[in-house]
PDB file of N, CA, C and O in Angstrom, chain B, residues numbered from 101:
ATOM      1  N   MET B 101      -1.672  -4.513 -19.115  1.00  0.00           N
ATOM      2  CA  MET B 101      -1.243  -5.116 -17.873  1.00  0.00           C
ATOM      3  C   MET B 101      -2.483  -5.634 -17.144  1.00  0.00           C
ATOM      4  O   MET B 101      -3.509  -4.955 -17.087  1.00  0.00           O
ATOM      5  N   VAL B 102      -2.382  -6.813 -16.602  1.00  0.00           N
ATOM      6  CA  VAL B 102      -3.473  -7.415 -15.852  1.00  0.00           C
ATOM      7  C   VAL B 102      -3.242  -7.163 -14.372  1.00  0.00           C
ATOM      8  O   VAL B 102      -2.174  -7.480 -13.849  1.00  0.00           O
ATOM      9  N   VAL B 103      -4.236  -6.595 -13.691  1.00  0.00           N
ATOM     10  CA  VAL B 103      -4.099  -6.341 -12.259  1.00  0.00           C
ATOM     11  C   VAL B 103      -5.181  -7.030 -11.445  1.00  0.00           C
ATOM     12  O   VAL B 103      -5.171  -6.975 -10.216  1.00  0.00           O
ATOM     13  N   VAL B 104      -6.113  -7.679 -12.130  1.00  0.00           N
ATOM     14  CA  VAL B 104      -7.187  -8.367 -11.430  1.00  0.00           C
ATOM     15  C   VAL B 104      -7.231  -9.798 -11.942  1.00  0.00           C
ATOM     16  O   VAL B 104      -7.252 -10.019 -13.153  1.00  0.00           O
ATOM     17  N   GLY B 105      -7.246 -10.763 -11.047  1.00  0.00           N
ATOM     18  CA  GLY B 105      -7.295 -12.151 -11.458  1.00  0.00           C
ATOM     19  C   GLY B 105      -7.269 -13.067 -10.264  1.00  0.00           C
ATOM     20  O   GLY B 105      -7.213 -12.609  -9.122  1.00  0.00           O
ATOM     21  N   LYS B 106      -7.309 -14.363 -10.519  1.00  0.00           N
ATOM     22  CA  LYS B 106      -7.279 -15.342  -9.440  1.00  0.00           C
ATOM     23  C   LYS B 106      -6.329 -16.458  -9.835  1.00  0.00           C
ATOM     24  O   LYS B 106      -6.387 -16.968 -10.954  1.00  0.00           O
ATOM     25  N   ILE B 107      -5.457 -16.834  -8.916  1.00  0.00           N
ATOM     26  CA  ILE B 107      -4.488 -17.900  -9.136  1.00  0.00           C
ATOM     27  C   ILE B 107      -5.118 -19.224  -8.709  1.00  0.00           C
ATOM     28  O   ILE B 107      -5.755 -19.309  -7.658  1.00  0.00           O
ATOM     29  N   GLU B 108      -4.936 -20.247  -9.527  1.00  0.00           N
ATOM     30  CA  GLU B 108      -5.431 -21.577  -9.192  1.00  0.00           C
ATOM     31  C   GLU B 108      -4.454 -22.269  -8.253  1.00  0.00           C
ATOM     32  O   GLU B 108      -3.268 -21.938  -8.228  1.00  0.00           O
ATOM     33  N   GLY B 109      -4.948 -23.221  -7.490  1.00  0.00           N
ATOM     34  CA  GLY B 109      -4.078 -24.001  -6.620  1.00  0.00           C
ATOM     35  C   GLY B 109      -4.210 -23.598  -5.167  1.00  0.00           C
ATOM     36  O   GLY B 109      -5.028 -22.755  -4.803  1.00  0.00           O
ATOM     37  N   LYS B 110      -3.376 -24.228  -4.343  1.00  0.00           N
ATOM     38  CA  LYS B 110      -3.427 -23.979  -2.907  1.00  0.00           C
ATOM     39  C   LYS B 110      -2.076 -23.505  -2.406  1.00  0.00           C
ATOM     40  O   LYS B 110      -1.034 -23.822  -2.979  1.00  0.00           O
ATOM     41  N   ARG B 111      -2.113 -22.742  -1.329  1.00  0.00           N
ATOM     42  CA  ARG B 111      -0.903 -22.263  -0.665  1.00  0.00           C
ATOM     43  C   ARG B 111      -0.514 -23.294   0.390  1.00  0.00           C
ATOM     44  O   ARG B 111      -1.371 -23.887   1.045  1.00  0.00           O
ATOM     45  N   SER B 112       0.784 -23.495   0.542  1.00  0.00           N
ATOM     46  CA  SER B 112       1.232 -24.434   1.565  1.00  0.00           C
ATOM     47  C   SER B 112       0.920 -23.889   2.957  1.00  0.00           C
ATOM     48  O   SER B 112       0.642 -22.700   3.116  1.00  0.00           O
ATOM     49  N   ARG B 113       0.966 -24.748   3.946  1.00  0.00           N
ATOM     50  CA  ARG B 113       0.671 -24.332   5.316  1.00  0.00           C
ATOM     51  C   ARG B 113       1.709 -23.340   5.800  1.00  0.00           C
ATOM     52  O   ARG B 113       2.840 -23.307   5.313  1.00  0.00           O
ATOM     53  N   GLY B 114       1.311 -22.546   6.752  1.00  0.00           N
ATOM     54  CA  GLY B 114       2.217 -21.542   7.307  1.00  0.00           C
ATOM     55  C   GLY B 114       1.453 -20.266   7.584  1.00  0.00           C
ATOM     56  O   GLY B 114       0.272 -20.293   7.928  1.00  0.00           O
ATOM     57  N   ARG B 115       2.136 -19.157   7.430  1.00  0.00           N
ATOM     58  CA  ARG B 115       1.475 -17.888   7.727  1.00  0.00           C
ATOM     59  C   ARG B 115       0.372 -17.596   6.714  1.00  0.00           C
ATOM     60  O   ARG B 115       0.342 -18.167   5.623  1.00  0.00           O
ATOM     61  N   SER B 116      -0.515 -16.714   7.090  1.00  0.00           N
ATOM     62  CA  SER B 116      -1.636 -16.395   6.212  1.00  0.00           C
ATOM     63  C   SER B 116      -1.131 -15.660   4.970  1.00  0.00           C
ATOM     64  O   SER B 116      -0.099 -14.989   5.016  1.00  0.00           O
ATOM     65  N   PRO B 117      -1.854 -15.787   3.875  1.00  0.00           N
ATOM     66  CA  PRO B 117      -1.395 -15.193   2.623  1.00  0.00           C
ATOM     67  C   PRO B 117      -1.440 -13.664   2.662  1.00  0.00           C
ATOM     68  O   PRO B 117      -2.335 -13.071   3.263  1.00  0.00           O
ATOM     69  N   THR B 118      -0.474 -13.053   2.022  1.00  0.00           N
ATOM     70  CA  THR B 118      -0.486 -11.609   1.834  1.00  0.00           C
ATOM     71  C   THR B 118      -0.913 -11.371   0.396  1.00  0.00           C
ATOM     72  O   THR B 118      -0.202 -11.724  -0.546  1.00  0.00           O
ATOM     73  N   ARG B 119      -2.065 -10.779   0.244  1.00  0.00           N
ATOM     74  CA  ARG B 119      -2.582 -10.547  -1.099  1.00  0.00           C
ATOM     75  C   ARG B 119      -2.012  -9.258  -1.679  1.00  0.00           C
ATOM     76  O   ARG B 119      -1.660  -8.332  -0.948  1.00  0.00           O
ATOM     77  N   TRP B 120      -1.928  -9.219  -2.998  1.00  0.00           N
ATOM     78  CA  TRP B 120      -1.441  -8.037  -3.691  1.00  0.00           C
ATOM     79  C   TRP B 120      -2.295  -6.830  -3.329  1.00  0.00           C
ATOM     80  O   TRP B 120      -1.770  -5.743  -3.091  1.00  0.00           O
ATOM     81  N   SER B 121      -3.599  -7.018  -3.287  1.00  0.00           N
ATOM     82  CA  SER B 121      -4.492  -5.901  -2.970  1.00  0.00           C
ATOM     83  C   SER B 121      -4.260  -5.387  -1.555  1.00  0.00           C
ATOM     84  O   SER B 121      -4.397  -4.189  -1.306  1.00  0.00           O
ATOM     85  N   ASP B 122      -3.912  -6.268  -0.628  1.00  0.00           N
ATOM     86  CA  ASP B 122      -3.593  -5.832   0.740  1.00  0.00           C
ATOM     87  C   ASP B 122      -2.335  -4.966   0.742  1.00  0.00           C
ATOM     88  O   ASP B 122      -2.264  -3.972   1.466  1.00  0.00           O
ATOM     89  N   GLN B 123      -1.347  -5.341  -0.062  1.00  0.00           N
ATOM     90  CA  GLN B 123      -0.116  -4.562  -0.149  1.00  0.00           C
ATOM     91  C   GLN B 123      -0.371  -3.186  -0.761  1.00  0.00           C
ATOM     92  O   GLN B 123       0.203  -2.191  -0.319  1.00  0.00           O
ATOM     93  N   VAL B 124      -1.225  -3.131  -1.772  1.00  0.00           N
ATOM     94  CA  VAL B 124      -1.580  -1.845  -2.382  1.00  0.00           C
ATOM     95  C   VAL B 124      -2.199  -0.933  -1.332  1.00  0.00           C
ATOM     96  O   VAL B 124      -1.843   0.241  -1.234  1.00  0.00           O
ATOM     97  N   GLN B 125      -3.123  -1.474  -0.550  1.00  0.00           N
ATOM     98  CA  GLN B 125      -3.777  -0.672   0.486  1.00  0.00           C
ATOM     99  C   GLN B 125      -2.778  -0.202   1.530  1.00  0.00           C
ATOM    100  O   GLN B 125      -2.834   0.948   1.966  1.00  0.00           O
ATOM    101  N   THR B 126      -1.872  -1.068   1.934  1.00  0.00           N
ATOM    102  CA  THR B 126      -0.891  -0.721   2.961  1.00  0.00           C
ATOM    103  C   THR B 126       0.095   0.329   2.466  1.00  0.00           C
ATOM    104  O   THR B 126       0.354   1.316   3.156  1.00  0.00           O
ATOM    105  N   ILE B 127       0.637   0.122   1.288  1.00  0.00           N
ATOM    106  CA  ILE B 127       1.682   0.999   0.775  1.00  0.00           C
ATOM    107  C   ILE B 127       1.130   2.339   0.291  1.00  0.00           C
ATOM    108  O   ILE B 127       1.689   3.391   0.599  1.00  0.00           O
ATOM    109  N   LEU B 128       0.036   2.298  -0.462  1.00  0.00           N
ATOM    110  CA  LEU B 128      -0.497   3.526  -1.044  1.00  0.00           C
ATOM    111  C   LEU B 128      -1.519   4.219  -0.155  1.00  0.00           C
ATOM    112  O   LEU B 128      -1.794   5.406  -0.331  1.00  0.00           O
ATOM    113  N   GLY B 129      -2.078   3.490   0.792  1.00  0.00           N
ATOM    114  CA  GLY B 129      -3.101   4.082   1.641  1.00  0.00           C
ATOM    115  C   GLY B 129      -4.422   4.272   0.916  1.00  0.00           C
ATOM    116  O   GLY B 129      -5.230   5.118   1.300  1.00  0.00           O
ATOM    117  N   LEU B 130      -4.645   3.491  -0.127  1.00  0.00           N
ATOM    118  CA  LEU B 130      -5.878   3.573  -0.913  1.00  0.00           C
ATOM    119  C   LEU B 130      -6.508   2.196  -1.010  1.00  0.00           C
ATOM    120  O   LEU B 130      -5.809   1.183  -0.976  1.00  0.00           O
ATOM    121  N   ASN B 131      -7.838   2.157  -1.133  1.00  0.00           N
ATOM    122  CA  ASN B 131      -8.446   0.858  -1.396  1.00  0.00           C
ATOM    123  C   ASN B 131      -8.184   0.495  -2.855  1.00  0.00           C
ATOM    124  O   ASN B 131      -7.814   1.357  -3.652  1.00  0.00           O
ATOM    125  N   ILE B 132      -8.372  -0.753  -3.203  1.00  0.00           N
ATOM    126  CA  ILE B 132      -7.983  -1.238  -4.526  1.00  0.00           C
ATOM    127  C   ILE B 132      -8.774  -0.556  -5.635  1.00  0.00           C
ATOM    128  O   ILE B 132      -8.226  -0.303  -6.707  1.00  0.00           O
ATOM    129  N   THR B 133     -10.045  -0.254  -5.403  1.00  0.00           N
ATOM    130  CA  THR B 133     -10.866   0.413  -6.414  1.00  0.00           C
ATOM    131  C   THR B 133     -10.315   1.796  -6.728  1.00  0.00           C
ATOM    132  O   THR B 133     -10.195   2.171  -7.894  1.00  0.00           O
ATOM    133  N   THR B 134      -9.984   2.548  -5.698  1.00  0.00           N
ATOM    134  CA  THR B 134      -9.427   3.886  -5.893  1.00  0.00           C
ATOM    135  C   THR B 134      -8.063   3.812  -6.566  1.00  0.00           C
ATOM    136  O   THR B 134      -7.762   4.627  -7.438  1.00  0.00           O
ATOM    137  N   ALA B 135      -7.239   2.851  -6.175  1.00  0.00           N
ATOM    138  CA  ALA B 135      -5.914   2.697  -6.783  1.00  0.00           C
ATOM    139  C   ALA B 135      -6.032   2.376  -8.273  1.00  0.00           C
ATOM    140  O   ALA B 135      -5.287   2.927  -9.083  1.00  0.00           O
ATOM    141  N   LEU B 136      -6.951   1.498  -8.639  1.00  0.00           N
ATOM    142  CA  LEU B 136      -7.141   1.163 -10.051  1.00  0.00           C
ATOM    143  C   LEU B 136      -7.631   2.376 -10.829  1.00  0.00           C
ATOM    144  O   LEU B 136      -7.223   2.586 -11.972  1.00  0.00           O
ATOM    145  N   ARG B 137      -8.490   3.165 -10.228  1.00  0.00           N
ATOM    146  CA  ARG B 137      -8.984   4.380 -10.873  1.00  0.00           C
ATOM    147  C   ARG B 137      -7.831   5.378 -11.066  1.00  0.00           C
ATOM    148  O   ARG B 137      -7.724   6.012 -12.116  1.00  0.00           O
ATOM    149  N   GLN B 138      -6.982   5.509 -10.056  1.00  0.00           N
ATOM    150  CA  GLN B 138      -5.821   6.399 -10.150  1.00  0.00           C
ATOM    151  C   GLN B 138      -4.871   5.930 -11.249  1.00  0.00           C
ATOM    152  O   GLN B 138      -4.269   6.750 -11.943  1.00  0.00           O
ATOM    153  N   ALA B 139      -4.735   4.616 -11.408  1.00  0.00           N
ATOM    154  CA  ALA B 139      -3.803   4.062 -12.395  1.00  0.00           C
ATOM    155  C   ALA B 139      -4.210   4.400 -13.828  1.00  0.00           C
ATOM    156  O   ALA B 139      -3.380   4.351 -14.736  1.00  0.00           O
ATOM    157  N   GLU B 140      -5.468   4.739 -14.032  1.00  0.00           N
ATOM    158  CA  GLU B 140      -5.925   5.106 -15.371  1.00  0.00           C
ATOM    159  C   GLU B 140      -5.373   6.462 -15.801  1.00  0.00           C
ATOM    160  O   GLU B 140      -5.258   6.725 -16.998  1.00  0.00           O
ATOM    161  N   ASP B 141      -5.033   7.315 -14.859  1.00  0.00           N
ATOM    162  CA  ASP B 141      -4.432   8.620 -15.147  1.00  0.00           C
ATOM    163  C   ASP B 141      -2.933   8.497 -14.878  1.00  0.00           C
ATOM    164  O   ASP B 141      -2.502   8.505 -13.725  1.00  0.00           O
ATOM    165  N   ARG B 142      -2.140   8.383 -15.949  1.00  0.00           N
ATOM    166  CA  ARG B 142      -0.706   8.102 -15.798  1.00  0.00           C
ATOM    167  C   ARG B 142       0.025   9.150 -14.971  1.00  0.00           C
ATOM    168  O   ARG B 142       0.906   8.807 -14.182  1.00  0.00           O
ATOM    169  N   THR B 143      -0.325  10.411 -15.137  1.00  0.00           N
ATOM    170  CA  THR B 143       0.346  11.473 -14.385  1.00  0.00           C
ATOM    171  C   THR B 143       0.038  11.363 -12.901  1.00  0.00           C
ATOM    172  O   THR B 143       0.939  11.436 -12.066  1.00  0.00           O
ATOM    173  N   ALA B 144      -1.233  11.188 -12.576  1.00  0.00           N
ATOM    174  CA  ALA B 144      -1.634  11.052 -11.170  1.00  0.00           C
ATOM    175  C   ALA B 144      -1.020   9.796 -10.561  1.00  0.00           C
ATOM    176  O   ALA B 144      -0.580   9.814  -9.412  1.00  0.00           O
ATOM    177  N   TRP B 145      -0.988   8.700 -11.329  1.00  0.00           N
ATOM    178  CA  TRP B 145      -0.422   7.448 -10.832  1.00  0.00           C
ATOM    179  C   TRP B 145       1.072   7.612 -10.536  1.00  0.00           C
ATOM    180  O   TRP B 145       1.557   7.158  -9.500  1.00  0.00           O
ATOM    181  N   ARG B 146       1.791   8.259 -11.445  1.00  0.00           N
ATOM    182  CA  ARG B 146       3.229   8.459 -11.257  1.00  0.00           C
ATOM    183  C   ARG B 146       3.488   9.293 -10.003  1.00  0.00           C
ATOM    184  O   ARG B 146       4.404   8.985  -9.241  1.00  0.00           O
ATOM    185  N   GLN B 147       2.698  10.339  -9.779  1.00  0.00           N
ATOM    186  CA  GLN B 147       2.856  11.161  -8.580  1.00  0.00           C
ATOM    187  C   GLN B 147       2.579  10.338  -7.324  1.00  0.00           C
ATOM    188  O   GLN B 147       3.299  10.450  -6.332  1.00  0.00           O
ATOM    189  N   LEU B 148       1.539   9.517  -7.372  1.00  0.00           N
ATOM    190  CA  LEU B 148       1.183   8.670  -6.241  1.00  0.00           C
ATOM    191  C   LEU B 148       2.305   7.681  -5.924  1.00  0.00           C
ATOM    192  O   LEU B 148       2.672   7.504  -4.762  1.00  0.00           O
ATOM    193  N   VAL B 149       2.843   7.043  -6.952  1.00  0.00           N
ATOM    194  CA  VAL B 149       3.923   6.070  -6.763  1.00  0.00           C
ATOM    195  C   VAL B 149       5.182   6.760  -6.244  1.00  0.00           C
ATOM    196  O   VAL B 149       5.840   6.244  -5.340  1.00  0.00           O
ATOM    197  N   ASP B 150       5.523   7.915  -6.802  1.00  0.00           N
ATOM    198  CA  ASP B 150       6.704   8.650  -6.332  1.00  0.00           C
ATOM    199  C   ASP B 150       6.576   9.002  -4.854  1.00  0.00           C
ATOM    200  O   ASP B 150       7.535   8.864  -4.095  1.00  0.00           O
ATOM    201  N   THR B 151       5.403   9.453  -4.449  1.00  0.00           N
ATOM    202  CA  THR B 151       5.161   9.791  -3.046  1.00  0.00           C
ATOM    203  C   THR B 151       5.283   8.557  -2.161  1.00  0.00           C
ATOM    204  O   THR B 151       5.874   8.620  -1.082  1.00  0.00           O
ATOM    205  N   ALA B 152       4.725   7.431  -2.615  1.00  0.00           N
ATOM    206  CA  ALA B 152       4.786   6.190  -1.835  1.00  0.00           C
ATOM    207  C   ALA B 152       6.229   5.697  -1.711  1.00  0.00           C
ATOM    208  O   ALA B 152       6.631   5.226  -0.647  1.00  0.00           O
ATOM    209  N   VAL B 153       7.002   5.801  -2.781  1.00  0.00           N
ATOM    210  CA  VAL B 153       8.405   5.365  -2.752  1.00  0.00           C
ATOM    211  C   VAL B 153       9.207   6.231  -1.788  1.00  0.00           C
ATOM    212  O   VAL B 153      10.007   5.713  -1.008  1.00  0.00           O
ATOM    213  N   GLU B 154       8.999   7.542  -1.834  1.00  0.00           N
ATOM    214  CA  GLU B 154       9.706   8.440  -0.914  1.00  0.00           C
ATOM    215  C   GLU B 154       9.372   8.103   0.535  1.00  0.00           C
ATOM    216  O   GLU B 154      10.262   8.053   1.384  1.00  0.00           O
ATOM    217  N   ALA B 155       8.091   7.873   0.818  1.00  0.00           N
ATOM    218  CA  ALA B 155       7.677   7.537   2.184  1.00  0.00           C
ATOM    219  C   ALA B 155       8.302   6.217   2.622  1.00  0.00           C
ATOM    220  O   ALA B 155       8.744   6.093   3.764  1.00  0.00           O
ATOM    221  N   TYR B 156       8.342   5.233   1.730  1.00  0.00           N
ATOM    222  CA  TYR B 156       8.942   3.935   2.042  1.00  0.00           C
ATOM    223  C   TYR B 156      10.433   4.089   2.332  1.00  0.00           C
ATOM    224  O   TYR B 156      10.949   3.517   3.292  1.00  0.00           O
ATOM    225  N   GLN B 157      11.116   4.862   1.498  1.00  0.00           N
ATOM    226  CA  GLN B 157      12.552   5.064   1.692  1.00  0.00           C
ATOM    227  C   GLN B 157      12.832   5.781   3.006  1.00  0.00           C
ATOM    228  O   GLN B 157      13.769   5.426   3.722  1.00  0.00           O
ATOM    229  N   ASP B 158      12.033   6.780   3.323  1.00  0.00           N
ATOM    230  CA  ASP B 158      12.208   7.496   4.588  1.00  0.00           C
ATOM    231  C   ASP B 158      11.968   6.569   5.779  1.00  0.00           C
ATOM    232  O   ASP B 158      12.716   6.591   6.756  1.00  0.00           O
ATOM    233  N   LYS B 159      10.924   5.764   5.686  1.00  0.00           N
ATOM    234  CA  LYS B 159      10.569   4.857   6.780  1.00  0.00           C
ATOM    235  C   LYS B 159      11.665   3.822   7.023  1.00  0.00           C
ATOM    236  O   LYS B 159      11.935   3.456   8.167  1.00  0.00           O
ATOM    237  N   HIS B 160      12.292   3.355   5.955  1.00  0.00           N
ATOM    238  CA  HIS B 160      13.306   2.305   6.066  1.00  0.00           C
ATOM    239  C   HIS B 160      14.730   2.855   5.973  1.00  0.00           C
ATOM    240  O   HIS B 160      15.687   2.094   5.825  1.00  0.00           O
ATOM    241  N   ASP B 161      14.863   4.170   6.060  1.00  0.00           N
ATOM    242  CA  ASP B 161      16.169   4.841   6.052  1.00  0.00           C
ATOM    243  C   ASP B 161      17.027   4.386   4.869  1.00  0.00           C
ATOM    244  O   ASP B 161      18.165   3.952   5.049  1.00  0.00           O
ATOM    245  N   LEU B 162      16.474   4.487   3.665  1.00  0.00           N
ATOM    246  CA  LEU B 162      17.159   4.018   2.460  1.00  0.00           C
ATOM    247  C   LEU B 162      17.764   5.156   1.642  1.00  0.00           C
ATOM    248  O   LEU B 162      18.172   4.939   0.501  1.00  0.00           O
ATOM    249  N   ARG B 163      17.828   6.339   2.191  1.00  0.00           N
ATOM    250  CA  ARG B 163      18.409   7.463   1.434  1.00  0.00           C
ATOM    251  C   ARG B 163      19.795   7.739   1.884  1.00  0.00           C
ATOM    252  O   ARG B 163      20.443   8.648   1.365  1.00  0.00           O
TER     253      ARG B 163
END
């Protein structure tokens, strides 16, 4: 899986871009370097994602 890269081209005018790395930081509460390091350990990554999903569901009342 590729998680680091750059897209060619330009974004149309409007609101500022939301980058994938910004979303990772917001949702997981980790900087991108730490998140990528965590992703190398499948067990730790799964626990991190499960915790983030639970927090998201609680915040948005999705249960």
